Structure formats: C-alpha cells, structure tokens
N, C-alpha and C positions, 0 to 999 in steps of 0.2 A: 466390559473391559474396553478401554480406549487404547489405541495403538501405543501411546506414550505413557501409559500408567506405569508408575515407578521411576520415571525419568525426572531428575531434578535439574532445573535451569536456574543459574544465578545471573541476574541481569543488572548491568550498570548502564543505564541509558536515560535519555531525555527526549521529550516530544514524541516523534512518530516512528522513525525507521527502526531503531534498536528495540524499543518497547513493542512495536508492531510485530516484529519477527518473533519475539517471546510470546506474544499473544497468540500468534498462529500455532505455536507449539502447545500453548495452554489449551487451545480449542481441540487439540488432539490428545489431551489428557495429562500433559506434563505438569509437574508441580513447579511453579515459577516463584522464586524468591527475588523480589525487586529490592536492590540495595540503593538507598537514597541518602543524600546528605541530610543534615539537620534542617536545611531549607527545603528539601524535597526536589523532585523532578522539576526542571525549569518551567514545565507547562502548568504546574499547580499555581493557581492564583493569578495567572496572566490574563486578567479579564475573562469574559465569558468564553471566548474562543479557546483560551488555554485550559480552562476547567473542562470544557467539552472534549478537547483533545485528550486530556488525561483520563477522563471517565471512559472514553471509547477504546483507548489502546492499552488500558491497564486493568480491565475487568478480570476477575477470577484469580488475581495474583495476591501474594503476601508482601507487605511492605516492612522493610527493616531500615530504620533511620539511624545513621551512625556518623561519627566524625573519624574518618580514616587517618587523620593526622595524629591521633592518639595511638601509641604503639600497642596498647592492650586491645583496642578495638580492631586494629589492622590484623593482629594475630588471630582474633576470633573469625574475622571475615575470611582470612586465608584458610582457616580450617574448613569453613563452609565451602569455599571454592574447590579445595582438594577433594571434598566428599561429593561434589556435584558431578553431573554427567556433562554439562555444557555450561560454559561461561559466555555470555553475550555482552560486549561492551562497545559503546559508541561515544566514549569520552575523548578528550583531546589526546592525541598520540603521546604515549609515554607516561601519562598520569598514573595509571594503575601500577606500572612498574616501580614507581617511587615508593609504593606501599607494599612491595613484595607480591604484587598481584599480576605481574606480567606473564605473558604466555610461557616463556622459557622456564621461569622458576616454577610455575604451577605444574607444567608438564613433566618436569623432573620428579615432582612429588607424586604425580598421578599420570602415568603415560597414556591412560585411557581417556583422559580429558579432551573434550572438543572445545577449542577456544576460538570464538568467532568475533572478529572486529569489524566495525563499520566506520568509515571515515568519509570526509567530503571529497577528497581528491586522490586517495590512495596513499601508499607509504613509500613509493619509489621516486617520485618526482619532486620538483622544487616547491610544490604547494602542499607537501605532506603535513606541515604544521598549521596550515591555514584552517580557520573554522569554515565549515561548509554546510549550508542549508539547501533545501530543495530549490529555492530560487536561483542560487549560485550555480547549481548543476544545470538547471534549465538554460541559464544564460550562456554558460561556457561550452555546452555540448552542441550548440546549434539549434536547440529546441525552440527557444524564443524567436530565433531568426526566421523560422519557417511558420510560426504561428501567427494568425491574423490574416487580414486581406491585403491586397496589393497597395491599398491607399493608407494603411495603418502602419505605425511604427511597430517594431518587434513587441510581441505580447506574450505574457506568461500564460501557460495553460491554467484554466480557472480553478484548479484544485491541486493539491500537492502530489502530483502524479509520480514524481521521482521518489519521494519519501515512501509512498505506499508501494510502489513497484519494488523498492529495495527490501521491504518486509518479506515479500514473496521470494525474492532471489536469495536472501540470507537464510530464511527458514528452509528453502529447498536444499541449499548446500549443507545445512545442519542435518537434515534428514538423511541425505546421502552419506554424510560422515558417520551418523549413528548406524546406518545399515552396514557400512564398511567395517565399523568397529566390531559388529557381531560376527563378521566373517574373518577379520584379520587380528582382532584383539587389541588394536591400537587406536588412539585418538587422532586428532588432526588440528592444524591451525588453518583457519579460514579467514578470508578478507574480502569485503565487498565495499566499493566506494560509490557514492551518489553519482559522481561523474561517469563512471563506467556503466552504471545502470541507465543513466540518461542517454548515453550513446547507444546502448543495446536496444532501448525502446524505439529508437529511430532506425532500426536495422534495415528496413526496406529503403529508406531515403539514403542512408549511408552506402548501401550496396550499389545503388545506381550511380552515385557520385564517384565511388572508388573504382567503378568499372569504366570510367571515362565520360560519364554523363555530365550534363550541366549542373552547376551548383543549385540546390533547391532554393526556391524563393517562396514568399508568402502568396498563397492563392485563395485564401478564405476556404470556402467549402468545396471548391473544385479540386479535382485530381489532375496532376500534370499530364497524365497519359491516358485518361479515360473520361468519357462523357456518355451518358449521365452516370456519375459515380457517387457523389454525395451532395448534389446540388440542393439548395434550399428553395422550396417552391411555396408561395403563399396560397393559402386556402381562404375560404369565407371567414373562418374564425381562428386561424393560426397558421402553422407551417407543417409541411411534410418534407422528408428527404427521400430521394429515389436512387436506386442503383439499377441501371438498365443499359450497361455498356456492352455486355455479352450479346452476340448476334441474336440468340434465341430470346433473351430478355427484352431486347429492343423491339423485336417483332411483337412479342406479347403486349408490350405497352402500347404500341401504335394501334394494334387491333382492338385492344380494350377501350381505347379512347376514340375509336372509329376515325383514326387519322392514318388510313392506309396510304394516303398521298405522301406521307413523310418517308415511307419505306423506299420510295423511288426517287425522292428528292436528291439531286446530285450533291447537295451540301452535306447530306447526312447518311449516305449509303454505307460508310464504314466508320468504325470507332475513331480512326485517325481524323477523318473529315469532321465528325461530330465534335471532336476535341478542338480542332482548329476553328470551327464555326460555333463555338459554345454559346455565345450570346444570341446568335440568330436561332439556335436550337431552343434556348430558353424562351425567346420571344414567341416562337411557334407553339410551344407547349403550354405556357402559363395560362392562356385563356380557358383551357380545359378544366382548371382547378379553382378559379376565382369564385365561382358560385356554388361550390360544394363544401360541406363541412369536412374537417380533418378526419373525424371518425368514419364518415361515409366513404371518403377516398381510400383510407387504409383498408377498410373492409372490402370494398369493391376490387381494388387492385390486388390485394392479397389472394382473393379467390381466383384471380386470373393468373396467378403464379408470378406476380411482379414483386420484387423486394421493395417494400415501402414501410415507412414508419412515421408516426406523428412526433413532433418535437414537443416534449412534455416539460412543464414546470415541475418543481419538486412536489407541489401539492397534487398535481396530476399523476406524477410517477408513483407517489405513495399509495394512490388508489388504483393503480394499474391492475387489472384482473390477474395478470401473470405474476406480478410482484406479490399480490395477496395470496395466490394459490401456492407459490413457492415458499411462503412464510419468511421472506427476506427481512422483514421488520419484526424483531423479537422484543418481548418485554422481559427484563431481567431484574433481579433483586433478591432480597432475603425474605423468608416467611414473616409476614406481619410488619415488614419494614419498608424502606424506601425502594422505589422502582424507577426504571427508565427504559425508554425504547432505544434499540440499537439496530444497526445493520449487521446481520449474522455473517459468519464465514460463508463464502459463496459456494462451497462444495457440500455435498451431503452423502452420508452413508447410513443406510437404514440399520446396519448392524451396530453402529456406535451411538447414535442419538446425538444430543447436543451437549457440549461441555462448556466450561467457564461461564456458568449462569449467574455468578454473583457480580455485585457492583465492584468498581475499583476500590482499593483499600484506602483508608485514611493514612496519613503520614505516620509511620512508626506503629501501625496497628498490630503488627505481628512480631515486633522486635523481641519482646520478652519470651513469647512462645518459641520462636526459632532458636534463640540463644539458650533457652532452657533445654531444648532437645539436643543442643550441642554439648550440654554438660555443665553449663553455668549455673551457679547457685543464686538464690534470691539476693543474698547479701552482696555478691559480686555485682549483680545487675543494679542493685540499689546504689552502690558506690559509683558505678559508671554514670548513672542518671544524675546523682548529686554533682559529679564532676562536669556534667553538661556535654558528655561525648556520645551518648546514645539518647534516643527518644522513644518512649513507650506510650502509645495512646491507650491509656487504661480505661477509656470510656467504651471501647468496642466490646 
C-alpha cells in the first residue's frame, strides 16, 4: 500500500511545475490522469530538452488527449473532474472556467474536491493574466540580481529552480488539503505562484533586507556575513568548497593544515574580520591545496571534522559513491520494452517501496480506457475520434 492509493488526480499542465506536482503525488501512489490537448503538453516535441522534460515529469501517468472546445468532450472531462479527488491546473487563468472546469463550478458538484492552481504571478495583482515561466520568476523576484559574481551581470540559476521548487510547494499543499479533508470532510481551493515560490526560496536574503539590512548584491561563492562559508578553492585537479566560519570549525581547519599562525593573525581572529579580509584569507590558505588532489583534500579534512566537498561534474556526480549507495539514479520502463534512467524522488520509506515505475505515456495512450471506465461506449468514442475531438493511441 502506498499512502495515496485510491486517490485520483486530474492534471491540466505543461512543462514542469504543474506536471511535477502531480508526479510527486504519483510517486506516493496516486492515479494521475493527464488531460492534454490534441497537440499535447507543450513540452512534447520541443527538441531534445522538451522531450526529456516530458519524459521525466510525466512518468507513471495516463494520458487523455481531447479537444475541450467540443461540448461533448468538455462534458466527459467535467465528469472525470467531479469524480476526482484533486484537480491540478497550470493553464492560463480562466481557461478551464470557459469549459465548465473552473473551481467554483466543480466544487459545487463535489464539495470534497481539492482544486490546485499554479500561475506565474498569482491571481490578485496586475500580472495575473501574464504568462510566467521559471526565468520570469527568477528575474522579478530578485533571484537573478544576486546570482553571479560582482563583475558579472545578473545571471539565472543554472537549472529551473523555481519550477522544481514549485512542484514541492504545490504537492505539499495538496497533501495538507487531503489530510484536512479526512478530518473535516471538505475539499479546498489552493493557489501557488512561481513568483511567490521564488521569493520564498530567498527567505534568508529577504529576511535580512526586510529587517533593515543592505540590499543583497552579487557575491559569487562568498557569503555576505561569513568566511569561509562557500569559497571556491582550487586543488591540483579541480575545486573544493569549504565551510569553516564557526569558531570551532575555523580552529579545526587551521590545525589540520598546520597553520596555527592564522589563529592568532589579527586579520582573521573573528568571523567578522575574516569576512572583511576575505581576499587576504584566501591568499593565505590557497597554497595549502594547490598540490593536493580534490579526493585527498576531501578525505583528509572530513576526517578532521571540517565541512568540505569536491565540486563535481555530472559525470563525477553520477558515480559518487553516496549517490550510488542511495540509488538516486533509477532505471524505469515496461517489461520487455523501452527503458530510461531517471533521478528518483529524493525521500524514501522502506514500508512503501518505489512507485511510478513506468515511462511517460504517449499522447492519448489512455483516452479510450479512461473514457470507457467513465461509461462511454465504443460507438461514441469512435464518433468522437472521427470528428477529430479526441485522440486514442491504439498502438499502446
């Protein structure tokens, strides 16, 4: 038994944030029905990056390909929504309401329904109708402004951190709503925006600024109020990062490197002084690492109780002994069929095992099956197919 066995999610989403939230619930055992247009999720077919996005964020789901502009199809999808436990939608605000699939109408028909919406900028402000992607949220939340070094222009984080972060926020809210429904017997309307998540991810920086601190600026790997905190240090064959700003950690580092002199150096005796004299500190420490390999430094300093890590490429990270031991890279697929490697959900529970082990569905792969379970006869489905308002992938 998985925690969400028996829970049905109806998902209307594209790319990452909405589909990713549904995937998180699928990994907990939920049955996810992905409603796509006849052209499919926008990620389908958008070069290799789009195909990989779709494959990774839609595994283990069922695909229903329909044209909601047809009243017969909209009626059937409305029936699916009313029978579902959760609706997740990340379409343009108001689109689903045009087809009788808005929150107010569906919750009148099913008060236990949980209706979760994801948008770029929220529903209250002047940008409610603006399209919003990860990059827009990074830009307008201040995230790009503080990312990069002091000599570079604003720089985006190198992966879709806001989109992926939003999947966890939305799925967490849905889980809370499901729990509350068990206690109170009623559903909920939930809303998450990419902009709000981007602000939340910078909670520490915003806290300092809102309490009267200076506006954060780009500092590269250094921390505004600590040294050493995340400084990049070159080794014989790569780089390491160190965190040794706490007094005890700073002492351990100096003793491990046999640089007791730095402990009494007037420039470095406190964290505040080390932060103020950061470059001099780096100049004093760097020679201790130039002629040692990354692996040697990490092993040596870790044994001395110092927080240290090697900076890995993807090929190195994929062979990291802890990544391998944790089984973070999984192979999924169907017996005797196609397979692919994925990054698994990052938590584990030995009582549940692994869910959502199948590949992402082909467009319309499950249209006939799902609508048949809804009560549609083959003749009706064949008529809808001839009229070009549903798609059934009969090859699956």
